[in-house]
Residue frames relative to the residue before (quaternion, step in Angstrom):
aa qw qx qy qz dx dy dz
M 1.0000 0.0000 0.0000 0.0000 0.00 0.00 0.00
A 0.3709 -0.7309 0.5389 0.1945 3.59 -0.85 1.02
S 0.3352 -0.7183 0.5679 0.2220 3.56 -0.98 0.78
R 0.4076 -0.6992 0.5407 0.2295 3.54 -1.14 0.74
T 0.1999 -0.7811 0.5804 0.1140 3.58 -0.82 0.93
V 0.2292 -0.7527 0.6057 0.1185 3.52 -0.89 1.00
K 0.2441 -0.8068 0.5240 0.1218 3.55 -0.53 1.15
N 0.7452 0.3158 -0.1753 0.5606 3.57 1.08 -0.74
H 0.1458 -0.8418 0.5171 0.0522 3.58 -0.39 1.22
W 0.7491 0.3345 -0.1965 0.5370 3.61 1.17 -0.32
F 0.0926 -0.7839 0.6103 0.0671 3.58 -1.17 0.53
V 0.1188 -0.7297 0.6662 0.0975 3.49 -1.31 0.47
S 0.1201 -0.7936 0.5949 0.0434 3.56 -0.77 1.08
V 0.1450 -0.8136 0.5631 -0.0001 3.54 -0.75 1.16
A 0.2641 -0.7297 0.6089 0.1645 3.58 -0.95 0.92
L 0.1098 -0.8054 0.5818 0.0277 3.56 -0.51 1.20
P 0.4321 -0.6926 0.5025 0.2848 3.61 -0.78 0.95
K 0.2715 0.7380 -0.5796 0.2137 3.57 -0.79 1.05
Q 0.3021 -0.7425 0.5684 0.1856 3.55 -0.99 0.72
V 0.1766 0.7750 -0.5772 0.1871 3.57 -0.17 1.33
H 0.8483 -0.1133 0.0533 0.5144 3.59 -0.70 1.10
G 0.7535 -0.4157 0.2075 0.4653 3.58 0.91 0.93
Q 0.5568 0.5864 -0.4018 0.4297 3.57 1.26 -0.03
T 0.3936 -0.7320 0.5016 0.2401 3.59 -1.04 0.70
F 0.7987 0.0838 -0.0816 0.5902 3.58 1.25 -0.21
V 0.2498 -0.7229 0.6188 0.1794 3.48 -1.32 0.32
R 0.2811 -0.7649 0.5552 0.1663 3.61 -0.89 0.84
R 0.1068 -0.7644 0.6355 0.0216 3.56 -0.97 1.04
T 0.1285 -0.7960 0.5905 0.0344 3.56 -0.90 0.92
E 0.1364 -0.7741 0.6173 0.0337 3.52 -0.97 1.08
T 0.2012 -0.7785 0.5765 0.1456 3.60 -1.02 0.61
F 0.1604 -0.7990 0.5789 0.0277 3.56 -1.16 0.73
P 0.5008 -0.6760 0.4536 0.2940 3.58 -1.09 0.62
T 0.7899 0.2084 -0.0915 0.5694 3.54 1.22 -0.58
E 0.6162 -0.5544 0.4206 0.3688 3.53 -1.25 0.49
D 0.6256 0.5543 -0.3308 0.4380 3.58 1.02 -0.85
D 0.6482 0.5071 -0.3196 0.4695 3.59 0.97 -0.86
A 0.6424 0.5177 -0.3145 0.4695 3.61 0.97 -0.84
K 0.6545 0.5295 -0.3114 0.4408 3.57 0.94 -0.92
Q 0.6522 0.5263 -0.3102 0.4487 3.57 0.99 -0.90
F 0.6598 0.4903 -0.2947 0.4872 3.58 0.98 -0.87
A 0.6547 0.5068 -0.3181 0.4619 3.60 0.95 -0.84
K 0.6184 0.5396 -0.3345 0.4631 3.60 1.01 -0.80
E 0.6578 0.5001 -0.3107 0.4697 3.61 0.92 -0.84
M 0.6766 0.4825 -0.2933 0.4727 3.60 0.92 -0.84
L 0.6261 0.5185 -0.3473 0.4676 3.59 1.04 -0.64
S 0.6622 0.5019 -0.3105 0.4618 3.60 0.97 -0.84
E 0.6867 0.4349 -0.2871 0.5069 3.60 1.22 -0.33
K 0.5113 -0.7134 0.3508 0.3265 3.51 1.38 0.41
H 0.3744 0.7175 -0.4922 0.3205 3.55 1.10 0.71
H 0.4159 -0.6599 0.5541 0.2906 3.58 -1.12 0.58
I 0.0684 0.8247 -0.5570 0.0700 3.57 -0.68 1.03
F 0.0264 -0.7287 0.6728 0.1250 3.52 -1.41 0.04
A 0.1873 -0.7901 0.5795 0.0690 3.52 -1.18 0.57
G 0.1100 0.8090 -0.5742 0.0608 3.56 -1.24 0.15
T 0.5587 -0.5770 0.4833 0.3483 3.51 -1.37 -0.15
L 0.4033 -0.6555 0.5798 0.2673 3.52 -1.27 0.58
L 0.5272 -0.6220 0.4785 0.3259 3.56 -1.16 0.63
G 0.1245 0.7643 -0.6263 0.0901 3.55 -1.10 0.76
T 0.6977 -0.4725 0.3180 0.4347 3.53 -1.24 0.11
H 0.7133 0.4231 -0.2502 0.4996 3.61 1.12 -0.61
L 0.7148 0.3303 -0.2242 0.5742 3.57 1.35 -0.15
P 0.1057 -0.8575 0.5000 0.0600 3.59 0.29 1.22
V 0.7525 0.2921 -0.1929 0.5578 3.62 1.20 -0.33
R 0.3571 -0.7244 0.5395 0.2379 3.57 -0.89 0.87
R 0.2278 -0.7594 0.6005 0.1040 3.48 -1.15 0.81
I 0.0885 -0.7972 0.5967 0.0224 3.57 -0.76 1.04
I 0.0894 -0.7861 0.6105 0.0361 3.57 -0.90 0.93
S 0.1646 0.7804 -0.5801 0.1652 3.57 -0.64 1.15
G 0.8113 0.3344 -0.2185 0.4269 3.49 -1.40 0.05
S 0.8395 -0.1348 0.1133 0.5140 3.53 -0.90 -0.88
Q 0.5526 0.5994 -0.4027 0.4163 3.62 1.16 -0.28
L 0.5791 0.6281 -0.3752 0.3597 3.61 1.05 -0.62
D 0.6458 0.5278 -0.3329 0.4399 3.61 0.90 -0.83
S 0.7110 0.4222 -0.2789 0.4883 3.58 0.82 -0.87
W 0.6214 0.5514 -0.3567 0.4273 3.60 1.04 -0.63
V 0.7234 0.3906 -0.2541 0.5095 3.64 0.92 -0.78
G 0.4957 -0.7027 0.4022 0.3141 3.61 1.24 -0.17
V 0.5852 0.5296 -0.4073 0.4596 3.56 1.03 0.74
K 0.3850 -0.6580 0.5784 0.2904 3.52 -1.24 0.38
E 0.6317 -0.5488 0.3881 0.3862 3.58 -1.10 0.63
S 0.6504 0.5174 -0.3226 0.4531 3.60 1.02 -0.71
D 0.5887 0.5803 -0.3638 0.4293 3.62 1.21 -0.35
L 0.6620 0.4694 -0.2802 0.5128 3.52 1.21 -0.59
D 0.3797 -0.7108 0.5419 0.2385 3.59 -0.93 0.94
L 0.0096 -0.8411 0.5388 -0.0469 3.58 0.02 1.31
T 0.5353 0.6287 -0.4228 0.3735 3.60 1.13 0.33
């Protein structure tokens, strides 16, 4: 039996404002091989005022999924809320 290899272990899901078929937003998800890559993308999306959440994909070496959302995002990407221009 062949084992399945997961190349991208982290994901960041972004809610993009868009009016499509009555929906007020569309969610786009990007995958990344490392946590640092995911953090960089999440930091960029936070600075553009998008609503995001991130986490790990399940795999044989990651038996538990990790989800990062809400107030955890700022500390996870390493910024203070005041560092982001939210005005």
